[in-house]
N, C-alpha and C positions, 0 to 999 in steps of 0.2 A: 112871645118872640118865636119866630119860626127859624128853623135851621135850614140852610141851603146846602145842598150837596155840591161839593166841588168836583168838577169833571176832570178826571185824570186822563190826559191825552198821551201819556207815555206808553210806548209799546212794550212788548215782551223784553225781558232783560237780555236775551240772546240775539236780538235783531242787530244786524251789521257785523257779526262775528263770522270767521271762516268755518266752513264745515270740514269734517275729517277728510272727505274726498278732495276738497280743494287743497288742503294742506299736503296730502300725499302727492297730488299732481304737481304742486310747487316744488316739493322736495325732489321729485323725479326729474323735473326740468332742470333744477339746479345741478343735480348729479350728472345729467347728460352734458350740460354746458361745461362743467368742471372737467369731465372726462375728455371732451373734445379739445378743450384748451390745453390740458396736459399732453395729449397726444401730439398736437401741433407743436408745442414747446419742445417736447422730447425729440420729435423729428428734426426740428431746426438745430437742436444741440448736437444730435448724431451727425447731421450733415456738416455742421461746422467742424466737429472733431475730425471727420473724414477728410474734409478740405485741408485742415491744418496738417494732418498726418501725410496726406498726399503731397502737399507742398514741401514738407520736410524730407520725404522720401526722394522726391525729384531733385531737391537741392543736393542731398548726399549722393544720389545716383549720378547726377550730372558732373559732380566733382570727380568721382572715380572714373567715369567714362572719359572725360576730357583729359585726365592724366594718362590713361591708357592709350587714348588716341594719339596724344602728343608723343608718347613713348614709341608707339608703333611707327608713326610717321618719321621719327628720328632714327629708325633702324639703320644700322651700319653694315655695309657690305662693299668692300673694295672690289675693283674690277678683276675678279679672279675667274679665269676661264674654267667652265665646268662646275663652278661652285666650290665651296669649302665648308667642311663640317665645323670649322672654327667659327664661321659667321652664320651658319644656318639656323633655322628655326625648328623648334620641337613643340608639339602640342600633345596633351594627354586627354583622352576622352574618359570622363568619369560620370556617365549617366546623362539623361536628357530631362528636359522640363525643369520644374522648380527645384528639384532635388539635385540638379547637375552641379558638379564641383570640378570642372575642367581646369587645366592649367596651360599656360603658354610661356615659352622661354625663347628669348632672342637676344641679339647683340644690338646695342644702341649707344648713342652719345647724348649728352645734355642732361639737364637737371630733372626732367620729367620722371615722376615716381620715386626719385632718390633724394631730391632737394639740392639746392645750390651749394649747401655746405658739405656735400658728399665729397671726399677727397679725390675720387676718380670720376666725377661727373663730366669733366672736360675731355676724357679719353674714352676709347671704346671699352665697354663693359657689358657683361651678360646679366640679364635680369630675368627673374621668374615671377610670374603673376599667377596667383591661385586663390581659391577660396577654401579656408581651413577654419578650424576651431581654435580659439585662443586659450590662454591658461584658465579662463573662467568657463570654458565650454561653449562660448558664443561664436556662432558662425560669422566670418568676416573676411575681408580682402587681406591677403598676406603678400608681402613683397620681400624677395631675396635678391641681392645684387652682389656681384663680385668682379674683381679685376679680370681682364682677359688674359693678360700676360702671366705665364707660368701656371695657369689653371684652365688650360684649353681642354675642351671635351675630348677624352680619349688619350690625353698626354700625361695627366697627373692622376695615377690610380688611387692615390691616398686622399685626393680632394673629393669631398662629397658635399654638393651645395645644399642638400637637405639638412646638413648639420649647422648651417648658418641660421642663427636666430632670426625669425621673420619679423618684419615691421608691419604692424596692422594699421591700415588706413581707417580713419574715422568714417564709418559708413553703416548703412543698414542693408547691405547686400547679404542675402542668404543663399543665393545660387548663381552659378556662372556657367554659361554654355558658349563654346567657341567653335566656329567652323571656318575652314580655309578653302581657297580656290586659286587656281592660276590660269584657267581656261574656261571657255564656253563649249558646250556640247549641244548641238541642235538649237543654238541660240538661247540655251539655258545655262546658267552658271553651274559648273560641276562642283558642288560643295563636298568637302571631305570632313568627317568628324575628327579624324586624327591625321595630322600632317606627318607623312612618312619620308618626305624629301628633306631629310635633316641637313643636307648640304646646300639647300636652296631656301629662298624666301617666297611665300605665296604673294600673288599680286593683290589679293583682297582678303580681308579677315572680317567675319561677321561676329559681333559681340552681342550676347544677350544676357542681361542682368535681371535677377529676380530680387525685388526689394521686399522688406517686411510687409505683411498684410496690413491694410488700413484698419481692419477690425479683427479681433480674435475669431478664428474659424473661417475667415475669408481666404481667397487665393492670393498669392503674392502679386505685387505690381511688376509688370514686365516692361523693361526698357531695352531697345534694340538699336544697334548702329552697325553700318557696314563701313569699313575703313580701307582705303587704297594705300598701298605702300610704295612710295616713289622709287626706292632703290631696288625693288624686286627684280626688274629686268636684268640688272647686272649679274645676278646669280644664275641666270638662264642662258647667258652667252656661251 
């Protein structure tokens, strides 16, 4: 009986496996794809957060601006020849740019900035709008309001409006710059950083608000509005 050898057609045991070079190449490609995916996802998240923060800032900023605009447009000034310090406006210049903390003080009527439940909202009252730090040290919009009768500027030496506890509006305002004007010079508005005509009202007021930055380390968001005051001409007669 003869023995026949069986032919083994099987190849080497390592045939069909990955080489080390192929594995390293695959890992490198996977790492690159993962990195790109993370960067795209991270960029989308940052953009989304900025968009939400900007929307929130604009919401708070628009609320404060609209309240101030309504308050300025409801400025009160009876027809007093030559103007009156009792009804005049005062502004204080405290810096420029995002660190500005100006203030503006004038006489108005209505509920703007004080609320409809204010006991003197229906009569002429003086109001001061400023940017200050609250009891927690956070910068914000501060409102002070007081009756006009018996507390007229220069008539009551014991009265100090700075002693009135301010009401802070819910906002993200960190800076406020105010400029005033009543005329044009060479077809250009003659802006003044500090209003010195305390017995009169400017015809236009420029308001610039600086909102909290969208991201830490970035510049504040700037909102600007120019407001015309309807009763201003009465104080210039």
